[in-house]
PDB file of N, CA, C and O in Angstrom:
ATOM      1  N   MET A   1     -32.331   8.524  -9.155  1.00  0.00           N
ATOM      2  CA  MET A   1     -31.216   9.098  -9.868  1.00  0.00           C
ATOM      3  C   MET A   1     -30.058   8.111  -9.831  1.00  0.00           C
ATOM      4  O   MET A   1     -29.704   7.606  -8.766  1.00  0.00           O
ATOM      5  N   VAL A   2     -29.477   7.841 -10.968  1.00  0.00           N
ATOM      6  CA  VAL A   2     -28.361   6.916 -11.068  1.00  0.00           C
ATOM      7  C   VAL A   2     -27.071   7.712 -11.081  1.00  0.00           C
ATOM      8  O   VAL A   2     -26.885   8.603 -11.910  1.00  0.00           O
ATOM      9  N   LYS A   3     -26.189   7.386 -10.160  1.00  0.00           N
ATOM     10  CA  LYS A   3     -24.889   8.056 -10.108  1.00  0.00           C
ATOM     11  C   LYS A   3     -23.889   7.260 -10.917  1.00  0.00           C
ATOM     12  O   LYS A   3     -23.857   6.031 -10.859  1.00  0.00           O
ATOM     13  N   SER A   4     -23.090   7.962 -11.658  1.00  0.00           N
ATOM     14  CA  SER A   4     -22.033   7.267 -12.391  1.00  0.00           C
ATOM     15  C   SER A   4     -20.824   7.128 -11.489  1.00  0.00           C
ATOM     16  O   SER A   4     -20.681   7.859 -10.510  1.00  0.00           O
ATOM     17  N   MET A   5     -19.969   6.200 -11.817  1.00  0.00           N
ATOM     18  CA  MET A   5     -18.740   5.993 -11.060  1.00  0.00           C
ATOM     19  C   MET A   5     -17.814   7.169 -11.300  1.00  0.00           C
ATOM     20  O   MET A   5     -17.783   7.700 -12.410  1.00  0.00           O
ATOM     21  N   PRO A   6     -17.051   7.597 -10.287  1.00  0.00           N
ATOM     22  CA  PRO A   6     -16.065   8.650 -10.505  1.00  0.00           C
ATOM     23  C   PRO A   6     -15.091   8.223 -11.597  1.00  0.00           C
ATOM     24  O   PRO A   6     -14.711   7.055 -11.686  1.00  0.00           O
ATOM     25  N   SER A   7     -14.697   9.176 -12.416  1.00  0.00           N
ATOM     26  CA  SER A   7     -13.778   8.842 -13.497  1.00  0.00           C
ATOM     27  C   SER A   7     -12.477   8.303 -12.928  1.00  0.00           C
ATOM     28  O   SER A   7     -12.049   8.696 -11.843  1.00  0.00           O
ATOM     29  N   GLY A   8     -11.861   7.409 -13.663  1.00  0.00           N
ATOM     30  CA  GLY A   8     -10.611   6.814 -13.217  1.00  0.00           C
ATOM     31  C   GLY A   8     -10.794   5.542 -12.413  1.00  0.00           C
ATOM     32  O   GLY A   8      -9.819   4.854 -12.110  1.00  0.00           O
ATOM     33  N   HIS A   9     -12.022   5.222 -12.065  1.00  0.00           N
ATOM     34  CA  HIS A   9     -12.286   4.017 -11.289  1.00  0.00           C
ATOM     35  C   HIS A   9     -12.935   2.988 -12.199  1.00  0.00           C
ATOM     36  O   HIS A   9     -13.962   3.256 -12.823  1.00  0.00           O
ATOM     37  N   THR A  10     -12.340   1.829 -12.268  1.00  0.00           N
ATOM     38  CA  THR A  10     -12.935   0.749 -13.043  1.00  0.00           C
ATOM     39  C   THR A  10     -13.200  -0.414 -12.116  1.00  0.00           C
ATOM     40  O   THR A  10     -12.483  -0.639 -11.141  1.00  0.00           O
ATOM     41  N   ILE A  11     -14.227  -1.132 -12.438  1.00  0.00           N
ATOM     42  CA  ILE A  11     -14.589  -2.283 -11.613  1.00  0.00           C
ATOM     43  C   ILE A  11     -14.515  -3.536 -12.466  1.00  0.00           C
ATOM     44  O   ILE A  11     -15.085  -3.598 -13.556  1.00  0.00           O
ATOM     45  N   SER A  12     -13.820  -4.511 -11.967  1.00  0.00           N
ATOM     46  CA  SER A  12     -13.780  -5.815 -12.604  1.00  0.00           C
ATOM     47  C   SER A  12     -14.607  -6.736 -11.729  1.00  0.00           C
ATOM     48  O   SER A  12     -14.166  -7.132 -10.650  1.00  0.00           O
ATOM     49  N   MET A  13     -15.785  -7.075 -12.178  1.00  0.00           N
ATOM     50  CA  MET A  13     -16.707  -7.842 -11.353  1.00  0.00           C
ATOM     51  C   MET A  13     -16.130  -9.180 -10.903  1.00  0.00           C
ATOM     52  O   MET A  13     -16.521  -9.692  -9.854  1.00  0.00           O
ATOM     53  N   ASN A  14     -15.217  -9.750 -11.665  1.00  0.00           N
ATOM     54  CA  ASN A  14     -14.664 -11.032 -11.250  1.00  0.00           C
ATOM     55  C   ASN A  14     -13.662 -10.865 -10.112  1.00  0.00           C
ATOM     56  O   ASN A  14     -13.200 -11.859  -9.553  1.00  0.00           O
ATOM     57  N   ARG A  15     -13.320  -9.643  -9.763  1.00  0.00           N
ATOM     58  CA  ARG A  15     -12.392  -9.408  -8.657  1.00  0.00           C
ATOM     59  C   ARG A  15     -13.114  -8.887  -7.419  1.00  0.00           C
ATOM     60  O   ARG A  15     -12.464  -8.600  -6.413  1.00  0.00           O
ATOM     61  N   MET A  16     -14.415  -8.761  -7.464  1.00  0.00           N
ATOM     62  CA  MET A  16     -15.190  -8.241  -6.348  1.00  0.00           C
ATOM     63  C   MET A  16     -15.517  -9.374  -5.376  1.00  0.00           C
ATOM     64  O   MET A  16     -15.537 -10.547  -5.750  1.00  0.00           O
ATOM     65  N   THR A  17     -15.770  -9.002  -4.139  1.00  0.00           N
ATOM     66  CA  THR A  17     -16.154  -9.967  -3.124  1.00  0.00           C
ATOM     67  C   THR A  17     -17.155  -9.304  -2.194  1.00  0.00           C
ATOM     68  O   THR A  17     -17.398  -8.101  -2.286  1.00  0.00           O
ATOM     69  N   THR A  18     -17.719 -10.073  -1.319  1.00  0.00           N
ATOM     70  CA  THR A  18     -18.671  -9.561  -0.345  1.00  0.00           C
ATOM     71  C   THR A  18     -18.075  -9.709   1.038  1.00  0.00           C
ATOM     72  O   THR A  18     -17.480 -10.737   1.361  1.00  0.00           O
ATOM     73  N   ILE A  19     -18.235  -8.675   1.858  1.00  0.00           N
ATOM     74  CA  ILE A  19     -17.824  -8.779   3.255  1.00  0.00           C
ATOM     75  C   ILE A  19     -19.054  -8.555   4.121  1.00  0.00           C
ATOM     76  O   ILE A  19     -19.895  -7.710   3.815  1.00  0.00           O
ATOM     77  N   LYS A  20     -19.152  -9.310   5.191  1.00  0.00           N
ATOM     78  CA  LYS A  20     -20.299  -9.203   6.075  1.00  0.00           C
ATOM     79  C   LYS A  20     -19.996  -8.161   7.145  1.00  0.00           C
ATOM     80  O   LYS A  20     -19.079  -8.328   7.950  1.00  0.00           O
ATOM     81  N   VAL A  21     -20.778  -7.088   7.144  1.00  0.00           N
ATOM     82  CA  VAL A  21     -20.658  -6.029   8.141  1.00  0.00           C
ATOM     83  C   VAL A  21     -22.063  -5.632   8.578  1.00  0.00           C
ATOM     84  O   VAL A  21     -23.045  -5.915   7.892  1.00  0.00           O
ATOM     85  N   GLU A  22     -22.141  -4.985   9.710  1.00  0.00           N
ATOM     86  CA  GLU A  22     -23.423  -4.454  10.166  1.00  0.00           C
ATOM     87  C   GLU A  22     -23.923  -3.447   9.134  1.00  0.00           C
ATOM     88  O   GLU A  22     -23.129  -2.777   8.473  1.00  0.00           O
ATOM     89  N   SER A  23     -25.226  -3.348   9.003  1.00  0.00           N
ATOM     90  CA  SER A  23     -25.773  -2.400   8.024  1.00  0.00           C
ATOM     91  C   SER A  23     -25.387  -0.967   8.372  1.00  0.00           C
ATOM     92  O   SER A  23     -25.214  -0.137   7.480  1.00  0.00           O
ATOM     93  N   SER A  24     -25.252  -0.672   9.660  1.00  0.00           N
ATOM     94  CA  SER A  24     -24.838   0.682  10.053  1.00  0.00           C
ATOM     95  C   SER A  24     -23.403   0.974   9.605  1.00  0.00           C
ATOM     96  O   SER A  24     -23.071   2.108   9.259  1.00  0.00           O
ATOM     97  N   THR A  25     -22.554  -0.066   9.617  1.00  0.00           N
ATOM     98  CA  THR A  25     -21.179   0.094   9.132  1.00  0.00           C
ATOM     99  C   THR A  25     -21.188   0.350   7.635  1.00  0.00           C
ATOM    100  O   THR A  25     -20.507   1.253   7.149  1.00  0.00           O
ATOM    101  N   ARG A  26     -21.958  -0.443   6.906  1.00  0.00           N
ATOM    102  CA  ARG A  26     -22.080  -0.252   5.462  1.00  0.00           C
ATOM    103  C   ARG A  26     -22.575   1.151   5.142  1.00  0.00           C
ATOM    104  O   ARG A  26     -22.059   1.811   4.240  1.00  0.00           O
ATOM    105  N   ASP A  27     -23.581   1.602   5.888  1.00  0.00           N
ATOM    106  CA  ASP A  27     -24.135   2.931   5.638  1.00  0.00           C
ATOM    107  C   ASP A  27     -23.108   4.025   5.928  1.00  0.00           C
ATOM    108  O   ASP A  27     -23.038   5.023   5.210  1.00  0.00           O
ATOM    109  N   ALA A  28     -22.315   3.833   6.981  1.00  0.00           N
ATOM    110  CA  ALA A  28     -21.285   4.821   7.317  1.00  0.00           C
ATOM    111  C   ALA A  28     -20.212   4.878   6.237  1.00  0.00           C
ATOM    112  O   ALA A  28     -19.758   5.959   5.862  1.00  0.00           O
ATOM    113  N   VAL A  29     -19.809   3.715   5.741  1.00  0.00           N
ATOM    114  CA  VAL A  29     -18.800   3.676   4.670  1.00  0.00           C
ATOM    115  C   VAL A  29     -19.371   4.303   3.403  1.00  0.00           C
ATOM    116  O   VAL A  29     -18.685   5.061   2.717  1.00  0.00           O
ATOM    117  N   ARG A  30     -20.611   3.990   3.099  1.00  0.00           N
ATOM    118  CA  ARG A  30     -21.250   4.570   1.909  1.00  0.00           C
ATOM    119  C   ARG A  30     -21.307   6.097   2.023  1.00  0.00           C
ATOM    120  O   ARG A  30     -20.990   6.803   1.066  1.00  0.00           O
ATOM    121  N   ALA A  31     -21.708   6.601   3.186  1.00  0.00           N
ATOM    122  CA  ALA A  31     -21.795   8.052   3.382  1.00  0.00           C
ATOM    123  C   ALA A  31     -20.419   8.706   3.255  1.00  0.00           C
ATOM    124  O   ALA A  31     -20.277   9.765   2.644  1.00  0.00           O
ATOM    125  N   LEU A  32     -19.415   8.064   3.837  1.00  0.00           N
ATOM    126  CA  LEU A  32     -18.051   8.591   3.737  1.00  0.00           C
ATOM    127  C   LEU A  32     -17.587   8.613   2.286  1.00  0.00           C
ATOM    128  O   LEU A  32     -17.010   9.599   1.826  1.00  0.00           O
ATOM    129  N   ALA A  33     -17.838   7.531   1.573  1.00  0.00           N
ATOM    130  CA  ALA A  33     -17.434   7.447   0.165  1.00  0.00           C
ATOM    131  C   ALA A  33     -18.132   8.520  -0.664  1.00  0.00           C
ATOM    132  O   ALA A  33     -17.501   9.179  -1.490  1.00  0.00           O
ATOM    133  N   GLU A  34     -19.423   8.692  -0.447  1.00  0.00           N
ATOM    134  CA  GLU A  34     -20.163   9.714  -1.193  1.00  0.00           C
ATOM    135  C   GLU A  34     -19.628  11.106  -0.887  1.00  0.00           C
ATOM    136  O   GLU A  34     -19.480  11.936  -1.783  1.00  0.00           O
ATOM    137  N   ARG A  35     -19.343  11.350   0.377  1.00  0.00           N
ATOM    138  CA  ARG A  35     -18.815  12.664   0.784  1.00  0.00           C
ATOM    139  C   ARG A  35     -17.468  12.946   0.124  1.00  0.00           C
ATOM    140  O   ARG A  35     -17.173  14.087  -0.232  1.00  0.00           O
ATOM    141  N   GLN A  36     -16.654  11.906  -0.038  1.00  0.00           N
ATOM    142  CA  GLN A  36     -15.337  12.058  -0.653  1.00  0.00           C
ATOM    143  C   GLN A  36     -15.397  11.960  -2.171  1.00  0.00           C
ATOM    144  O   GLN A  36     -14.417  12.256  -2.855  1.00  0.00           O
ATOM    145  N   GLY A  37     -16.533  11.551  -2.693  1.00  0.00           N
ATOM    146  CA  GLY A  37     -16.670  11.406  -4.137  1.00  0.00           C
ATOM    147  C   GLY A  37     -15.922  10.212  -4.698  1.00  0.00           C
ATOM    148  O   GLY A  37     -15.427  10.246  -5.825  1.00  0.00           O
ATOM    149  N   VAL A  38     -15.843   9.149  -3.894  1.00  0.00           N
ATOM    150  CA  VAL A  38     -15.144   7.937  -4.319  1.00  0.00           C
ATOM    151  C   VAL A  38     -16.070   6.740  -4.133  1.00  0.00           C
ATOM    152  O   VAL A  38     -17.157   6.864  -3.569  1.00  0.00           O
ATOM    153  N   THR A  39     -15.631   5.592  -4.608  1.00  0.00           N
ATOM    154  CA  THR A  39     -16.400   4.367  -4.415  1.00  0.00           C
ATOM    155  C   THR A  39     -16.202   3.861  -2.987  1.00  0.00           C
ATOM    156  O   THR A  39     -15.287   4.291  -2.284  1.00  0.00           O
ATOM    157  N   MET A  40     -17.059   2.955  -2.576  1.00  0.00           N
ATOM    158  CA  MET A  40     -16.891   2.346  -1.257  1.00  0.00           C
ATOM    159  C   MET A  40     -15.578   1.580  -1.192  1.00  0.00           C
ATOM    160  O   MET A  40     -14.920   1.563  -0.152  1.00  0.00           O
ATOM    161  N   ASP A  41     -15.194   0.949  -2.292  1.00  0.00           N
ATOM    162  CA  ASP A  41     -13.929   0.220  -2.343  1.00  0.00           C
ATOM    163  C   ASP A  41     -12.758   1.156  -2.060  1.00  0.00           C
ATOM    164  O   ASP A  41     -11.876   0.833  -1.264  1.00  0.00           O
ATOM    165  N   VAL A  42     -12.751   2.307  -2.708  1.00  0.00           N
ATOM    166  CA  VAL A  42     -11.666   3.273  -2.500  1.00  0.00           C
ATOM    167  C   VAL A  42     -11.681   3.771  -1.057  1.00  0.00           C
ATOM    168  O   VAL A  42     -10.626   3.893  -0.435  1.00  0.00           O
ATOM    169  N   ALA A  43     -12.861   4.058  -0.521  1.00  0.00           N
ATOM    170  CA  ALA A  43     -12.959   4.537   0.857  1.00  0.00           C
ATOM    171  C   ALA A  43     -12.408   3.504   1.836  1.00  0.00           C
ATOM    172  O   ALA A  43     -11.698   3.861   2.776  1.00  0.00           O
ATOM    173  N   ILE A  44     -12.729   2.236   1.625  1.00  0.00           N
ATOM    174  CA  ILE A  44     -12.229   1.176   2.506  1.00  0.00           C
ATOM    175  C   ILE A  44     -10.713   1.052   2.380  1.00  0.00           C
ATOM    176  O   ILE A  44     -10.017   0.902   3.384  1.00  0.00           O
ATOM    177  N   ARG A  45     -10.196   1.115   1.144  1.00  0.00           N
ATOM    178  CA  ARG A  45      -8.739   1.035   0.966  1.00  0.00           C
ATOM    179  C   ARG A  45      -8.037   2.214   1.634  1.00  0.00           C
ATOM    180  O   ARG A  45      -6.962   2.048   2.211  1.00  0.00           O
ATOM    181  N   GLN A  46      -8.636   3.403   1.559  1.00  0.00           N
ATOM    182  CA  GLN A  46      -8.046   4.570   2.217  1.00  0.00           C
ATOM    183  C   GLN A  46      -8.035   4.388   3.735  1.00  0.00           C
ATOM    184  O   GLN A  46      -7.062   4.740   4.401  1.00  0.00           O
ATOM    185  N   MET A  47      -9.121   3.837   4.274  1.00  0.00           N
ATOM    186  CA  MET A  47      -9.179   3.588   5.716  1.00  0.00           C
ATOM    187  C   MET A  47      -8.137   2.561   6.135  1.00  0.00           C
ATOM    188  O   MET A  47      -7.491   2.719   7.171  1.00  0.00           O
ATOM    189  N   ALA A  48      -7.969   1.512   5.339  1.00  0.00           N
ATOM    190  CA  ALA A  48      -6.966   0.489   5.649  1.00  0.00           C
ATOM    191  C   ALA A  48      -5.567   1.089   5.610  1.00  0.00           C
ATOM    192  O   ALA A  48      -4.738   0.794   6.471  1.00  0.00           O
ATOM    193  N   LYS A  49      -5.303   1.929   4.614  1.00  0.00           N
ATOM    194  CA  LYS A  49      -3.993   2.570   4.493  1.00  0.00           C
ATOM    195  C   LYS A  49      -3.730   3.483   5.692  1.00  0.00           C
ATOM    196  O   LYS A  49      -2.622   3.502   6.228  1.00  0.00           O
ATOM    197  N   ALA A  50      -4.742   4.236   6.109  1.00  0.00           N
ATOM    198  CA  ALA A  50      -4.593   5.122   7.268  1.00  0.00           C
ATOM    199  C   ALA A  50      -4.351   4.312   8.545  1.00  0.00           C
ATOM    200  O   ALA A  50      -3.539   4.702   9.384  1.00  0.00           O
ATOM    201  N   ALA A  51      -5.052   3.193   8.691  1.00  0.00           N
ATOM    202  CA  ALA A  51      -4.860   2.340   9.868  1.00  0.00           C
ATOM    203  C   ALA A  51      -3.457   1.748   9.884  1.00  0.00           C
ATOM    204  O   ALA A  51      -2.825   1.680  10.938  1.00  0.00           O
ATOM    205  N   GLU A  52      -2.965   1.317   8.720  1.00  0.00           N
ATOM    206  CA  GLU A  52      -1.591   0.790   8.632  1.00  0.00           C
ATOM    207  C   GLU A  52      -0.584   1.863   9.026  1.00  0.00           C
ATOM    208  O   GLU A  52       0.383   1.577   9.732  1.00  0.00           O
ATOM    209  N   ARG A  53      -0.802   3.085   8.576  1.00  0.00           N
ATOM    210  CA  ARG A  53       0.098   4.199   8.910  1.00  0.00           C
ATOM    211  C   ARG A  53       0.108   4.437  10.423  1.00  0.00           C
ATOM    212  O   ARG A  53       1.168   4.609  11.026  1.00  0.00           O
ATOM    213  N   GLU A  54      -1.082   4.444  11.028  1.00  0.00           N
ATOM    214  CA  GLU A  54      -1.175   4.619  12.479  1.00  0.00           C
ATOM    215  C   GLU A  54      -0.416   3.520  13.214  1.00  0.00           C
ATOM    216  O   GLU A  54       0.272   3.794  14.197  1.00  0.00           O
ATOM    217  N   LEU A  55      -0.535   2.280  12.745  1.00  0.00           N
ATOM    218  CA  LEU A  55       0.170   1.166  13.380  1.00  0.00           C
ATOM    219  C   LEU A  55       1.683   1.312  13.242  1.00  0.00           C
ATOM    220  O   LEU A  55       2.424   1.016  14.179  1.00  0.00           O
ATOM    221  N   ARG A  56       2.148   1.771  12.066  1.00  0.00           N
ATOM    222  CA  ARG A  56       3.593   1.979  11.884  1.00  0.00           C
ATOM    223  C   ARG A  56       4.107   3.033  12.856  1.00  0.00           C
ATOM    224  O   ARG A  56       5.170   2.862  13.453  1.00  0.00           O
ATOM    225  N   PHE A  57       3.352   4.133  13.019  1.00  0.00           N
ATOM    226  CA  PHE A  57       3.776   5.168  13.958  1.00  0.00           C
ATOM    227  C   PHE A  57       3.724   4.665  15.403  1.00  0.00           C
ATOM    228  O   PHE A  57       4.576   5.032  16.213  1.00  0.00           O
ATOM    229  N   ALA A  58       2.746   3.841  15.729  1.00  0.00           N
ATOM    230  CA  ALA A  58       2.678   3.260  17.075  1.00  0.00           C
ATOM    231  C   ALA A  58       3.881   2.355  17.316  1.00  0.00           C
ATOM    232  O   ALA A  58       4.461   2.368  18.402  1.00  0.00           O
ATOM    233  N   ASP A  59       4.261   1.565  16.304  1.00  0.00           N
ATOM    234  CA  ASP A  59       5.451   0.712  16.414  1.00  0.00           C
ATOM    235  C   ASP A  59       6.707   1.555  16.590  1.00  0.00           C
ATOM    236  O   ASP A  59       7.571   1.229  17.404  1.00  0.00           O
ATOM    237  N   LEU A  60       6.806   2.641  15.826  1.00  0.00           N
ATOM    238  CA  LEU A  60       7.961   3.533  15.929  1.00  0.00           C
ATOM    239  C   LEU A  60       8.032   4.161  17.317  1.00  0.00           C
ATOM    240  O   LEU A  60       9.107   4.234  17.914  1.00  0.00           O
ATOM    241  N   LYS A  61       6.900   4.609  17.828  1.00  0.00           N
ATOM    242  CA  LYS A  61       6.857   5.208  19.167  1.00  0.00           C
ATOM    243  C   LYS A  61       7.294   4.191  20.222  1.00  0.00           C
ATOM    244  O   LYS A  61       8.070   4.519  21.120  1.00  0.00           O
ATOM    245  N   ALA A  62       6.798   2.966  20.112  1.00  0.00           N
ATOM    246  CA  ALA A  62       7.169   1.920  21.071  1.00  0.00           C
ATOM    247  C   ALA A  62       8.665   1.630  21.005  1.00  0.00           C
ATOM    248  O   ALA A  62       9.308   1.445  22.038  1.00  0.00           O
ATOM    249  N   ALA A  63       9.221   1.590  19.792  1.00  0.00           N
ATOM    250  CA  ALA A  63      10.659   1.336  19.639  1.00  0.00           C
ATOM    251  C   ALA A  63      11.477   2.474  20.240  1.00  0.00           C
ATOM    252  O   ALA A  63      12.504   2.239  20.876  1.00  0.00           O
ATOM    253  N   MET A  64      11.019   3.700  20.036  1.00  0.00           N
ATOM    254  CA  MET A  64      11.743   4.848  20.598  1.00  0.00           C
ATOM    255  C   MET A  64      11.669   4.847  22.124  1.00  0.00           C
ATOM    256  O   MET A  64      12.648   5.175  22.794  1.00  0.00           O
ATOM    257  N   GLU A  65      10.511   4.480  22.673  1.00  0.00           N
ATOM    258  CA  GLU A  65      10.364   4.423  24.126  1.00  0.00           C
ATOM    259  C   GLU A  65      11.189   3.291  24.723  1.00  0.00           C
ATOM    260  O   GLU A  65      11.676   3.407  25.848  1.00  0.00           O
ATOM    261  N   ALA A  66      11.351   2.195  23.981  1.00  0.00           N
ATOM    262  CA  ALA A  66      12.135   1.056  24.461  1.00  0.00           C
ATOM    263  C   ALA A  66      13.634   1.332  24.393  1.00  0.00           C
ATOM    264  O   ALA A  66      14.419   0.683  25.084  1.00  0.00           O
ATOM    265  N   ASN A  67      14.027   2.285  23.567  1.00  0.00           N
ATOM    266  CA  ASN A  67      15.441   2.627  23.392  1.00  0.00           C
ATOM    267  C   ASN A  67      15.630   4.133  23.540  1.00  0.00           C
ATOM    268  O   ASN A  67      15.882   4.827  22.556  1.00  0.00           O
ATOM    269  N   PRO A  68      15.509   4.640  24.769  1.00  0.00           N
ATOM    270  CA  PRO A  68      15.616   6.092  24.955  1.00  0.00           C
ATOM    271  C   PRO A  68      17.027   6.594  24.635  1.00  0.00           C
ATOM    272  O   PRO A  68      17.990   5.830  24.695  1.00  0.00           O
ATOM    273  N   PRO A  69      17.141   7.883  24.295  1.00  0.00           N
ATOM    274  CA  PRO A  69      18.455   8.443  23.982  1.00  0.00           C
ATOM    275  C   PRO A  69      19.393   8.357  25.190  1.00  0.00           C
ATOM    276  O   PRO A  69      18.966   8.476  26.339  1.00  0.00           O
ATOM    277  N   ASP A  70      20.672   8.149  24.901  1.00  0.00           N
ATOM    278  CA  ASP A  70      21.655   8.086  25.984  1.00  0.00           C
ATOM    279  C   ASP A  70      22.353   9.440  26.133  1.00  0.00           C
ATOM    280  O   ASP A  70      22.029  10.398  25.431  1.00  0.00           O
ATOM    281  N   GLU A  71      23.310   9.505  27.053  1.00  0.00           N
ATOM    282  CA  GLU A  71      24.009  10.763  27.333  1.00  0.00           C
ATOM    283  C   GLU A  71      24.770  11.282  26.119  1.00  0.00           C
ATOM    284  O   GLU A  71      24.852  12.493  25.918  1.00  0.00           O
ATOM    285  N   ALA A  72      25.327  10.384  25.307  1.00  0.00           N
ATOM    286  CA  ALA A  72      26.067  10.812  24.118  1.00  0.00           C
ATOM    287  C   ALA A  72      25.136  11.556  23.155  1.00  0.00           C
ATOM    288  O   ALA A  72      25.540  12.533  22.525  1.00  0.00           O
ATOM    289  N   TYR A  73      23.921  11.100  23.049  1.00  0.00           N
ATOM    290  CA  TYR A  73      22.951  11.775  22.182  1.00  0.00           C
ATOM    291  C   TYR A  73      22.687  13.185  22.692  1.00  0.00           C
ATOM    292  O   TYR A  73      22.704  14.145  21.922  1.00  0.00           O
ATOM    293  N   PHE A  74      22.441  13.305  24.000  1.00  0.00           N
ATOM    294  CA  PHE A  74      22.144  14.622  24.557  1.00  0.00           C
ATOM    295  C   PHE A  74      23.334  15.571  24.434  1.00  0.00           C
ATOM    296  O   PHE A  74      23.150  16.770  24.221  1.00  0.00           O
ATOM    297  N   ALA A  75      24.549  15.045  24.567  1.00  0.00           N
ATOM    298  CA  ALA A  75      25.746  15.875  24.402  1.00  0.00           C
ATOM    299  C   ALA A  75      25.841  16.378  22.963  1.00  0.00           C
ATOM    300  O   ALA A  75      26.116  17.556  22.735  1.00  0.00           O
ATOM    301  N   GLU A  76      25.617  15.498  21.997  1.00  0.00           N
ATOM    302  CA  GLU A  76      25.677  15.912  20.591  1.00  0.00           C
ATOM    303  C   GLU A  76      24.548  16.887  20.262  1.00  0.00           C
ATOM    304  O   GLU A  76      24.754  17.845  19.516  1.00  0.00           O
ATOM    305  N   LEU A  77      23.367  16.651  20.810  1.00  0.00           N
ATOM    306  CA  LEU A  77      22.243  17.548  20.593  1.00  0.00           C
ATOM    307  C   LEU A  77      22.556  18.945  21.120  1.00  0.00           C
ATOM    308  O   LEU A  77      22.283  19.943  20.453  1.00  0.00           O
ATOM    309  N   ALA A  78      23.131  19.008  22.320  1.00  0.00           N
ATOM    310  CA  ALA A  78      23.498  20.305  22.895  1.00  0.00           C
ATOM    311  C   ALA A  78      24.511  21.014  22.013  1.00  0.00           C
ATOM    312  O   ALA A  78      24.445  22.231  21.844  1.00  0.00           O
ATOM    313  N   ASP A  79      25.450  20.259  21.448  1.00  0.00           N
ATOM    314  CA  ASP A  79      26.456  20.844  20.560  1.00  0.00           C
ATOM    315  C   ASP A  79      25.791  21.423  19.310  1.00  0.00           C
ATOM    316  O   ASP A  79      26.097  22.545  18.906  1.00  0.00           O
ATOM    317  N   TRP A  80      24.890  20.666  18.705  1.00  0.00           N
ATOM    318  CA  TRP A  80      24.215  21.135  17.492  1.00  0.00           C
ATOM    319  C   TRP A  80      23.334  22.346  17.773  1.00  0.00           C
ATOM    320  O   TRP A  80      23.199  23.225  16.922  1.00  0.00           O
ATOM    321  N   GLU A  81      22.740  22.397  18.947  1.00  0.00           N
ATOM    322  CA  GLU A  81      21.841  23.502  19.282  1.00  0.00           C
ATOM    323  C   GLU A  81      22.572  24.712  19.852  1.00  0.00           C
ATOM    324  O   GLU A  81      21.952  25.742  20.118  1.00  0.00           O
ATOM    325  N   SER A  82      23.865  24.598  20.040  1.00  0.00           N
ATOM    326  CA  SER A  82      24.630  25.712  20.610  1.00  0.00           C
ATOM    327  C   SER A  82      24.862  26.794  19.562  1.00  0.00           C
ATOM    328  O   SER A  82      24.587  26.610  18.376  1.00  0.00           O
ATOM    329  N   ASP A  83      25.371  27.915  20.029  1.00  0.00           N
ATOM    330  CA  ASP A  83      25.692  29.030  19.130  1.00  0.00           C
ATOM    331  C   ASP A  83      26.971  28.793  18.349  1.00  0.00           C
ATOM    332  O   ASP A  83      27.345  29.623  17.521  1.00  0.00           O
ATOM    333  N   ALA A  84      27.645  27.691  18.588  1.00  0.00           N
ATOM    334  CA  ALA A  84      28.907  27.405  17.902  1.00  0.00           C
ATOM    335  C   ALA A  84      28.715  27.290  16.393  1.00  0.00           C
ATOM    336  O   ALA A  84      29.669  27.462  15.634  1.00  0.00           O
ATOM    337  N   TRP A  85      27.506  27.003  15.955  1.00  0.00           N
ATOM    338  CA  TRP A  85      27.255  26.798  14.524  1.00  0.00           C
ATOM    339  C   TRP A  85      26.791  28.073  13.825  1.00  0.00           C
ATOM    340  O   TRP A  85      26.515  28.054  12.625  1.00  0.00           O
ATOM    341  N   ASN A  86      26.704  29.157  14.548  1.00  0.00           N
ATOM    342  CA  ASN A  86      26.265  30.430  13.934  1.00  0.00           C
ATOM    343  C   ASN A  86      27.422  31.185  13.340  1.00  0.00           C
ATOM    344  O   ASN A  86      27.233  32.268  12.787  1.00  0.00           O
TER     345      ASN A  86
END
């Protein structure tokens, strides 16, 4: 059975490349792509985007841990959370 490409996806063969991965990795990506109804290219791009997002949040967490809130922050937070604003 020949599957057609999901609509909205076009392939330009002159822009394609080959990457060397274990066959089990290729099979896992293929299965994920099929499950999502997308091409392997789209599945890989989605994984890369998710990994970039995770790295940005890890960087943000590290920056926040390196610069913890000071007493002025806690004083202002207490003011905002008080009943004075009701």
